[in-house]
C-alpha positions in Angstrom: 167.1 -148.2 -19.2 163.9 -146.1 -18.6 161.9 -144.1 -21.1 163.2 -140.8 -19.9 166.9 -141.9 -20.1 167.1 -144.0 -23.2 169.2 -142.6 -26.0 167.8 -140.5 -28.8 169.2 -139.8 -32.3 169.0 -136.8 -34.6 168.7 -137.3 -38.3 169.4 -134.2 -40.5 168.2 -134.4 -44.1 169.2 -131.7 -46.6 167.0 -131.8 -49.7 167.0 -129.5 -52.7 164.6 -126.9 -51.2 164.5 -127.6 -47.4 166.3 -129.1 -44.4 164.5 -131.5 -42.2 165.5 -132.6 -38.7 164.0 -135.6 -37.0 164.4 -137.0 -33.5 164.2 -140.8 -33.0 164.4 -143.4 -30.3 165.9 -146.8 -30.6 162.6 -148.3 -31.9 162.5 -145.7 -34.7 159.6 -143.8 -33.2 159.7 -140.2 -34.4 159.4 -137.8 -31.4 159.7 -134.6 -33.4 160.2 -133.3 -36.9 161.0 -129.8 -38.1 161.5 -128.3 -41.6 163.4 -125.2 -42.7 163.5 -123.8 -46.2 166.8 -123.1 -48.0 167.8 -120.9 -50.9 168.4 -121.7 -54.5 170.0 -119.4 -57.0 169.3 -119.7 -60.7 171.5 -117.1 -62.4 170.8 -118.6 -65.9 169.6 -121.7 -67.6 171.3 -124.9 -66.3 173.1 -123.1 -63.5 171.8 -123.8 -59.9 173.7 -122.7 -56.9 173.3 -122.6 -53.1 174.9 -121.2 -50.0 176.5 -123.6 -47.5 176.1 -120.9 -44.7 172.4 -120.8 -45.4 172.1 -124.6 -45.3 174.0 -124.9 -42.1 171.9 -122.2 -40.4 168.7 -124.0 -41.5 170.1 -127.3 -40.2 171.0 -126.0 -36.8 167.7 -124.2 -36.4 165.7 -127.3 -37.4 167.6 -129.3 -34.8 167.0 -126.8 -32.1 163.3 -126.6 -33.0 163.0 -130.4 -33.0 164.5 -130.7 -29.6 162.1 -128.0 -28.3 159.1 -129.7 -30.0 159.9 -133.0 -28.4 160.3 -131.4 -24.9 163.2 -133.8 -24.1 166.4 -133.3 -22.2 169.1 -132.6 -24.9 171.5 -134.7 -22.9 169.6 -137.8 -24.1 170.7 -137.2 -27.7 173.5 -139.7 -28.3 174.4 -139.1 -31.9 173.7 -137.2 -35.2 173.4 -138.5 -38.7 173.5 -136.3 -41.8 172.4 -136.8 -45.3 172.3 -134.3 -48.1 171.9 -133.9 -51.9 175.1 -134.7 -53.8 176.1 -131.1 -54.4 179.6 -129.6 -54.5 181.0 -127.2 -51.9 184.1 -125.2 -52.3 186.0 -124.3 -49.0 189.0 -121.9 -48.7 191.4 -121.1 -46.0 190.0 -120.9 -42.5 186.8 -122.5 -43.7 185.8 -119.4 -45.8 183.6 -120.0 -48.8 184.9 -119.9 -52.3 182.5 -118.7 -55.0 181.4 -121.2 -57.7 179.3 -118.5 -59.3 180.1 -116.5 -62.5 179.4 -113.3 -60.6 182.0 -114.2 -57.9 179.5 -113.9 -55.0 181.2 -115.8 -52.1 177.8 -116.7 -50.6 177.3 -118.9 -53.6 179.7 -121.7 -52.8 177.6 -124.7 -53.7 177.0 -126.2 -57.2 173.8 -128.1 -56.9 173.4 -131.7 -58.1 170.8 -130.5 -60.7 173.2 -128.0 -62.2 174.0 -128.9 -65.9 176.8 -126.3 -66.6 179.5 -128.9 -67.2 178.3 -130.8 -70.3 181.5 -130.3 -72.3 183.6 -131.4 -69.3 181.5 -134.5 -68.8 181.9 -135.4 -72.5 185.7 -134.9 -72.2 186.0 -137.1 -69.2 184.0 -139.8 -70.9 186.2 -139.5 -74.0 189.1 -140.9 -72.0 187.5 -144.3 -72.0 189.1 -145.0 -68.6 188.1 -148.4 -67.1 186.8 -146.5 -64.0 183.9 -145.4 -66.1 182.5 -148.9 -66.0 181.6 -148.2 -62.3 179.3 -145.3 -63.2 177.2 -147.1 -65.8 179.7 -146.5 -68.6 179.7 -142.7 -68.5 180.2 -140.0 -65.9 177.0 -138.0 -65.5 176.7 -134.2 -65.9 175.2 -134.3 -62.4 178.4 -135.7 -60.8 181.3 -133.8 -59.3 184.3 -134.3 -61.6 182.7 -132.4 -64.6 181.8 -129.5 -62.3 185.3 -129.5 -60.8 186.8 -129.4 -64.2 184.5 -126.6 -65.2 185.5 -124.5 -62.2 189.2 -125.1 -62.6 189.2 -124.0 -66.2 186.9 -121.0 -65.8 188.3 -119.7 -62.5 191.9 -121.0 -61.9 192.5 -118.3 -59.3 189.6 -119.6 -57.2 190.7 -123.2 -57.7 194.0 -122.3 -56.2 192.3 -120.9 -53.2 190.3 -124.0 -52.4 191.6 -126.0 -49.5 188.8 -128.6 -49.6 186.1 -129.6 -52.0 183.3 -131.4 -50.2 180.2 -133.2 -51.1 177.4 -131.5 -49.2 176.9 -134.2 -46.6 180.6 -134.4 -45.9 180.7 -130.6 -45.6 178.0 -130.6 -42.9 179.8 -133.4 -41.0 183.0 -131.2 -41.2 181.0 -128.2 -39.9 179.8 -130.3 -37.0 183.0 -132.0 -36.1 186.0 -130.4 -37.8 187.0 -133.9 -39.0 188.7 -134.1 -42.3 186.6 -137.1 -43.4 184.6 -138.1 -46.5 182.1 -140.8 -46.9 182.5 -143.9 -49.1 178.9 -143.1 -50.3 179.6 -139.6 -51.5 183.0 -140.2 -53.0 182.1 -143.5 -54.5 178.8 -142.4 -56.1 179.7 -138.9 -57.3 183.5 -138.5 -57.4 184.5 -141.7 -59.3 186.3 -143.0 -56.2 186.8 -146.7 -56.6 185.8 -147.9 -53.1 186.5 -151.6 -53.8 190.1 -150.6 -54.5 190.2 -147.6 -52.1 191.6 -145.2 -54.7 190.7 -142.5 -57.2 191.3 -143.2 -60.9 194.6 -141.3 -61.1 195.1 -141.8 -64.8 191.7 -140.5 -65.7 192.2 -137.4 -63.5 195.6 -136.8 -65.1 194.2 -137.1 -68.6 191.8 -134.2 -68.1 194.0 -132.1 -65.9 192.5 -132.9 -62.5 195.6 -134.6 -61.0 195.9 -131.9 -58.4 192.4 -132.6 -57.1 193.5 -135.2 -54.6 195.2 -132.6 -52.4 191.9 -130.8 -52.1 189.7 -133.7 -50.9 189.4 -135.0 -47.3 192.3 -137.2 -46.2 190.2 -140.1 -44.9 187.3 -142.0 -46.5 185.1 -143.9 -44.0 182.3 -146.5 -44.4 178.7 -145.9 -43.6 177.7 -146.4 -40.0 181.1 -145.4 -38.8 182.0 -142.5 -36.4 183.2 -139.5 -38.4 183.9 -137.4 -35.3 182.5 -135.7 -32.2 180.2 -132.6 -32.1 182.4 -129.5 -31.4 181.6 -127.1 -28.7 180.6 -124.4 -31.2 178.4 -126.6 -33.3 176.8 -128.0 -30.1 175.9 -124.5 -29.0 174.3 -123.7 -32.4 172.2 -126.9 -32.2 171.4 -126.9 -28.5 173.0 -130.3 -28.0 175.8 -131.6 -25.8 179.3 -131.3 -27.1 181.2 -134.5 -27.8 178.3 -136.6 -29.0 178.9 -138.9 -32.0 178.4 -137.7 -35.5 178.0 -140.4 -38.2 179.8 -140.4 -41.5 177.6 -138.6 -44.1 175.4 -140.1 -46.8 173.6 -138.9 -49.9 170.0 -138.2 -49.3 168.5 -140.8 -51.6 170.9 -143.4 -50.2 169.7 -142.6 -46.7 166.2 -143.4 -47.9 167.4 -146.6 -49.6 169.1 -147.6 -46.4 165.9 -147.3 -44.5 163.8 -149.0 -47.1 166.1 -151.9 -48.0 168.6 -152.2 -45.1 166.8 -155.1 -43.3 166.2 -157.2 -46.4 168.2 -155.8 -49.3 168.4 -158.7 -51.8 165.8 -158.3 -54.6 164.5 -155.1 -53.2 164.3 -151.9 -55.2 164.2 -148.8 -53.1 162.4 -145.9 -55.0 163.1 -142.5 -53.4 160.9 -139.9 -54.8 161.5 -136.1 -54.6 162.6 -133.3 -56.9 164.2 -136.2 -58.8 163.6 -139.9 -58.4 166.3 -142.5 -57.4 166.1 -146.2 -57.9 168.4 -148.1 -55.6 169.2 -151.9 -55.6 171.9 -153.7 -53.7 173.6 -157.0 -54.7 176.2 -159.3 -53.2 178.5 -158.9 -56.3 179.0 -156.1 -58.9 176.5 -155.9 -61.8 177.3 -153.7 -64.7 174.2 -152.0 -66.1 174.9 -149.5 -68.9 173.1 -146.2 -68.3 172.6 -147.0 -64.6 175.1 -145.6 -62.1 177.4 -148.1 -60.3 178.1 -150.7 -59.3 179.5 -149.0 -56.1 180.9 -151.0 -53.3 179.5 -150.2 -49.8 177.8 -147.0 -51.0 174.4 -147.7 -49.4 174.6 -150.9 -47.4 178.1 -151.9 -46.1 179.4 -155.0 -47.8 177.0 -154.9 -50.7 177.3 -153.3 -54.2 174.8 -150.7 -55.3 173.3 -149.8 -58.7 171.5 -146.5 -58.8 169.1 -145.5 -61.5 167.2 -142.3 -61.6 165.0 -139.7 -63.2 166.5 -136.2 -63.3 163.1 -134.5 -62.9 160.1 -136.1 -61.1 158.5 -133.8 -58.5 160.1 -130.9 -60.3 158.5 -132.1 -63.6 155.1 -132.3 -62.0 155.4 -128.8 -60.5 156.7 -127.4 -63.8 153.8 -129.0 -65.7 151.1 -127.6 -63.3 152.6 -124.1 -63.0 152.7 -123.6 -66.8 149.0 -124.2 -67.1 146.8 -121.2 -67.6 144.4 -122.8 -65.2 146.8 -123.3 -62.4 146.1 -120.1 -60.5 142.3 -120.8 -60.5 143.1 -124.4 -59.4 145.2 -123.1 -56.5 142.4 -120.7 -55.4 139.8 -123.5 -55.6 141.9 -125.8 -53.6 142.5 -123.2 -50.9 138.8 -122.4 -50.7 138.0 -126.1 -50.3 140.7 -126.6 -47.6 142.6 -129.1 -49.7 145.7 -129.1 -52.1 146.0 -129.0 -55.8 146.9 -132.7 -56.1 143.8 -133.9 -54.3 141.7 -131.6 -56.4 143.3 -132.8 -59.6 142.8 -136.4 -58.5 139.1 -135.7 -58.2 139.0 -134.2 -61.7 140.9 -137.2 -63.1 138.3 -139.5 -61.4 135.5 -137.5 -63.1 137.3 -137.9 -66.5 137.7 -141.6 -65.8 134.0 -142.0 -65.1 133.3 -140.5 -68.5 136.1 -141.9 -70.6 137.7 -144.9 -68.9 141.4 -144.1 -69.6 141.6 -140.3 -70.1 145.2 -140.3 -71.1 144.9 -143.0 -73.7 145.9 -140.7 -76.5 148.0 -138.2 -74.6 151.7 -139.3 -74.2 154.5 -137.6 -72.3 158.3 -138.2 -72.5 159.5 -136.9 -69.1 163.0 -136.0 -70.2 162.7 -132.2 -69.7 165.9 -132.1 -67.7 167.6 -134.9 -69.6 167.5 -138.7 -69.1 169.6 -139.9 -66.2 168.8 -143.6 -66.6 168.9 -145.8 -68.5 169.5 -143.7 -71.6 172.3 -141.6 -69.8 171.5 -138.7 -72.2 171.7 -135.3 -70.6 170.6 -133.7 -73.9 167.3 -135.6 -74.1 164.3 -133.4 -74.0 160.6 -133.8 -73.0 157.8 -134.5 -75.5 154.0 -134.2 -75.3 152.0 -135.9 -78.1 148.3 -135.8 -78.4 147.3 -132.2 -77.4 143.9 -130.8 -78.3 142.0 -127.6 -77.9 139.8 -128.9 -75.1 139.0 -126.5 -72.2 141.7 -126.2 -69.5 139.4 -127.7 -66.9 139.8 -131.1 -68.6 143.2 -130.5 -70.3 145.1 -130.0 -67.1 144.0 -133.1 -65.2 144.5 -135.1 -68.4 148.1 -133.9 -68.8 148.6 -134.4 -65.0 147.6 -138.0 -65.3 149.7 -138.5 -68.5 152.8 -137.0 -66.6 152.3 -139.4 -63.7 152.1 -142.3 -66.1 155.2 -141.2 -67.9 157.2 -141.1 -64.6 155.9 -144.6 -63.9 157.0 -145.9 -67.3 160.5 -144.4 -66.6 160.7 -146.5 -63.5 159.5 -149.5 -65.4 162.3 -148.9 -68.0 164.9 -148.7 -65.3 163.7 -151.9 -63.5 163.6 -153.9 -66.8 167.1 -152.7 -67.8 168.5 -153.7 -64.4 166.8 -157.1 -64.5 168.0 -157.7 -68.1 171.6 -157.3 -66.8 171.3 -159.7 -63.9 169.3 -158.2 -61.1 166.3 -160.0 -59.8 164.1 -157.2 -58.5 161.1 -158.8 -56.8 160.0 -156.1 -54.4 159.5 -152.4 -54.7 159.6 -150.1 -51.6 159.0 -146.4 -52.0 159.4 -143.3 -49.9 159.4 -139.5 -50.4 156.9 -136.9 -51.2 155.2 -138.9 -53.9 153.9 -141.4 -51.3 151.4 -138.8 -50.2 149.9 -138.8 -53.8 147.4 -141.7 -54.1 147.1 -141.3 -57.8 150.8 -141.4 -58.4 151.1 -144.6 -56.3 148.3 -146.2 -58.2 149.9 -145.4 -61.6 153.3 -146.7 -60.4 151.8 -150.0 -59.2 149.6 -150.5 -62.3 152.3 -149.4 -64.8 154.8 -151.8 -63.3 152.3 -154.6 -62.6 153.8 -155.0 -59.1 152.8 -153.9 -55.6 154.4 -150.8 -54.1 155.3 -151.2 -50.5 155.6 -148.2 -48.1 157.1 -147.9 -44.7 155.4 -146.5 -41.6 157.5 -143.3 -41.3 156.5 -141.0 -44.1 160.0 -139.5 -44.1 162.2 -142.5 -44.5 165.2 -140.4 -45.7 165.5 -138.5 -42.4 164.9 -141.8 -40.6 167.8 -143.3 -42.5 170.1 -140.5 -41.3 168.9 -141.2 -37.7 169.5 -144.9 -38.3 173.2 -144.2 -39.1 173.5 -142.0 -36.0 172.3 -145.0 -33.9 174.9 -147.3 -35.5 177.7 -144.7 -35.1 176.8 -144.3 -31.4 177.2 -148.0 -30.7 173.5 -148.6 -30.0 173.4 -151.2 -32.8 176.1 -153.5 -34.1 175.4 -152.8 -37.7 173.1 -151.2 -40.2 171.0 -154.3 -40.7 170.2 -154.7 -37.0 169.4 -151.0 -36.8 167.0 -151.2 -39.8 165.2 -154.2 -38.3 164.7 -152.3 -35.1 163.9 -148.8 -36.3 162.0 -149.3 -39.6 158.4 -150.7 -39.7 156.5 -151.7 -42.8 153.5 -149.6 -43.9 150.7 -150.2 -46.3 150.9 -151.8 -49.8 149.4 -150.6 -53.0 148.4 -153.5 -55.2 148.3 -153.3 -59.0 145.1 -153.6 -61.0 145.5 -156.4 -63.4 142.6 -155.2 -65.6 144.8 -152.2 -66.7 147.8 -154.3 -67.7 147.1 -154.4 -71.4 146.5 -150.6 -71.5 149.8 -149.9 -69.7 151.8 -152.4 -71.8 150.6 -150.7 -75.0 151.2 -147.2 -73.7 154.7 -148.2 -72.4 155.6 -149.3 -75.9 154.6 -145.8 -77.1 156.7 -144.3 -74.3 159.8 -146.1 -75.5 159.2 -145.0 -79.1 158.9 -141.4 -78.1 162.6 -141.2 -77.1 163.7 -142.5 -80.5 161.5 -140.0 -82.3 162.6 -137.1 -80.1 166.3 -138.0 -80.6 165.9 -138.4 -84.4 164.3 -134.9 -84.5 167.1 -133.4 -82.4 169.8 -135.1 -84.5 168.2 -133.9 -87.8 168.1 -130.3 -86.7 171.6 -130.4 -85.2 173.0 -131.6 -88.5 171.4 -128.6 -90.3 172.9 -126.2 -87.8 176.4 -127.8 -88.2 176.3 -127.5 -92.0 175.2 -123.8 -91.7 178.1 -123.1 -89.4 180.7 -125.0 -91.5 183.0 -122.5 -93.1 183.6 -125.0 -95.9 
């Protein structure tokens, strides 16, 4: 088959703030890559919503632009793969959106993964003690779908009655592309408490909290990863500028698409770290391993035939951005970076290097607990909060790079805590592979390697998540027999960041402080909560 006639594959990756579309050949070479921003709505604290129409429009535009950028015949595109954040979409009759917002705006039909509105509902589901909870690390997370569904049903029963289908976002986009009433074993298994190894929902748990009528509102068929979900409809094809009838793969969660690319060829003993707004830590195993505070084990949720455990940090890139933007020196830093033709992270890295030349370890006495948006793993505590210890009145020119470094170190210690917890429970993680926006940050990579005392491996394609979606498209089209063979052909290793053994004692000591900070923060929270409860007690 000649170069001008060999099949091509589209990967669509829907992140928290943008949609990316990549075009790949059978060797995994990226021919084009386009990005489109998407909206977020923040009506009040802990509420984060989106519009499925806005996301779909961004996805179709990104695909059209990628095809145009590559300058290829659209007829060469054989299949599409889709990944997305694990966000909840409400669909009414005739495909019309159903609002999930308190103000009733129908454009707001998506509850984002990071939305924390359903804390009481999560606690109520966990109080059932149902055996199914063992397959989500012991507790359903506030980020998962069942608490959000229960919140919506109780607050807006009239809207609940109008919903024909609830979708995870990746499944929704596959439905928009094909019309197929199909869900993914990845989305339902990881975020809806679907027990993939038994091919069922936990009916008793749903009934116990009043969600027994959910099952008529979810897709009829659950398909494995790499399978054909359906064919691109004429309407969707026109919007994307692609041929109608091409294969569309079953959807996948965005982090899991990245994990598939990073670990698909050699999964055993490999931790895939997917960095973005949040961080996800994915490891597959031949059998189920129960790790309290770590999601899973899920069967077939990332690599067919294997079990998945998924750790994570609820805020990673989001925490770094938040930290920088609240500094009084950030505006000046942005202006200086723009004038120098660089970015703020590069400029901060230079300032950190200058501090290190003077002080050795500038963050020795500055400690950060990065639980500003709760602790996903391994504490499984959505009420955890961030802490900074060791502040001084030094000038902002030194204070900001020092805090920046301490925040990067804190995120690395969070990863170390997750890895150690997984290994204590039976995993044997021997290799760490990373992708995502953080891989462009040399200082972040250095701190990850040094804090863990292990090399960090990268892959050649800097956007492995979109490549993972393209990989699933290739398998669904029949170009490869399975995910493993597609990963071997389409994913190539990149550089390796080696740890500095001279910093081991420093990081070991600071890591012990990091672990203590959580206990101190929780003790303070518990003490003040007890005072509040006594004041409110009518007795």
